N, C-alpha and C positions, 0 to 999 in steps of 0.2 A: 410350612413346617421345615425347619432347618434339618439338613442332613448332617449326620455325625461326622462322616468323612466324605471326602470327594476324591475322585480319581484324577483331579486336575494336577497337571505337572507344570512346573515353572522353569523358566530360565531367567536369571537375575543379573542385572548389570553390575559392573565392578564397584559401584558406589554403595551397594546394599549388602555387604558381606555379613554383617551381624544379623540382618533379617534372614538371610539365606540359612545361617546356622540354626536360628530359631525354628524356621519352617521345617527344616530337616528333623529336628528333635520332635516336632509335632507330627512327623510322619509323612510330610509332603516331599515328593521327589522333586528336588530343587537343584538344578545345575547352576553353578557359579564359578566364574573364572576371574582371577585377578586382572589378567590382561587378555582382552579379546576385542576384536574389531566389531563395530556395529553390524556390518554385513554378515559376519559369522553368527551373531546373536539372532538376527532376523532369519537366517537360513535354518538354524536350529528350531526356531518357532515354527517355521513353515514345514520342515521335514518331520518333526516329532509331535506337532500339535500342542506345543507348550505355550503357556501364557507368559508373556514378557512382563517382568516387573522392572520398572526403570524410574530413575529420577532425572533422566535426560529428556527434556521437552522435545528436542529435535528427533531423537530416536523414537520417542513415543509417536510423534507425528508421522514419521516414516512407516512405522508399524501399522498405524491406522490406515494410511494411504494404500498399503499392501493388503488390507483386510485381514490382518493378523490380530489375534487376541492380545491385548496389551492393557496394562494398568499403570498409569502415571502416579507416582507417589512422592511425597516430600514430607519432611518432619520426622517425628519419632517413630520407632518400630511399633509401639503400642497403637498409635493412631493409624499406622499402615495396616496393622492386623485387623483393626476394626473395619477399615475400608474394604479389605479383601473379603472378610467374612460376610459383609453386607452385600457386596457385588456378586459373590459366588454362592450366597445363600447356604453357608455351611457353619457348623458350630466347631469351635476349637476345643480340643481336649488332649490330654497327654496319656498315651498308651505305649509303654515301653516296648510292647510287642510289635508296634507299628513304626516306632522311631527309626530314624536313619542316622548314619554317622554324621555328626556336625561338620567333620573335616572333609570327607570325600563323597558323601551322599549315598554310600552303599548301605545295604541292610545290616541290621544287628541280629545276632543270635545269642541266646542264653548260653553262657559258657559254664562248664563244670568248675565249681569253686576250687577244687584242688589243683586244677590245671593252671590257675593264675596266681597261686600262692606266692611264687617268687617274683611276679611281675608288678604287683601293687604294694604300696607301703603296708607294713604289718598292721597298723591301726585301722587302715581302710579294710583290709582283709578281715580283721576281727570284728569290725562293726557292721559288716554287710553280709547278707546271705546270697543275694543275686548279683551276678556280673554279666555284662553283655560284651560281646566281641564283634568288631567290625569284620565282615567277611573279606574285605578288600585290604585295608591298611593295618588290620590286627590291633587297633587301639582298643583298650579295655575301658568300659564305662560301668558305673554303679550309680545307685540312686542316692546321691549326696545332696548337699544343701542347694546346689543349682536346680535340682528337681523341684524343691519347695518353692524357689523363686519363680520357676516357670509355671507352677500351679497357681501362684498368686497372680501372675500375669494373665493366665487364662481366665481366672475369675473376673478380673478387672475388664478384660476385653469382652467377655461374653455379656457382662452387665451393661457395658456401653452399647453393644450391638442390640441387646434386648430393649434398652431404653430409647433407642433411636428409631425403632419400628413404629 
């Protein structure tokens, strides 16, 4: 039986930035750095118990040699998500209450609508009831067309996972 959510935390190599943003939106604590040394990635895995996601074969081999949890990935994000869900035995879903900031990985909180009136475009404000604020970088999010695209991705990924069992 697949778990709905997992407490798995990731550290993601610099080649997988788009995947990191998606995982954050799906609620996974996912560290990502544009520029970081391989040794530092491995240290983070070791110290914080994170799973390394990498498209670097040599880095993957080093992680395995050090008995760290690591997943080697190549190809499209959708295929990678399928692989992750199968390996970790979890189901992907979108719950804005669990989503994290796609930019900085911090938690999001529901923000008072009136507080952001001057921050977002007028049409966005008029067409949305709920707004989310990053507790770290103060970026404001709302359930726009990107959310529908993410929900379509979730459906495709979950179907592929179910069909591959």
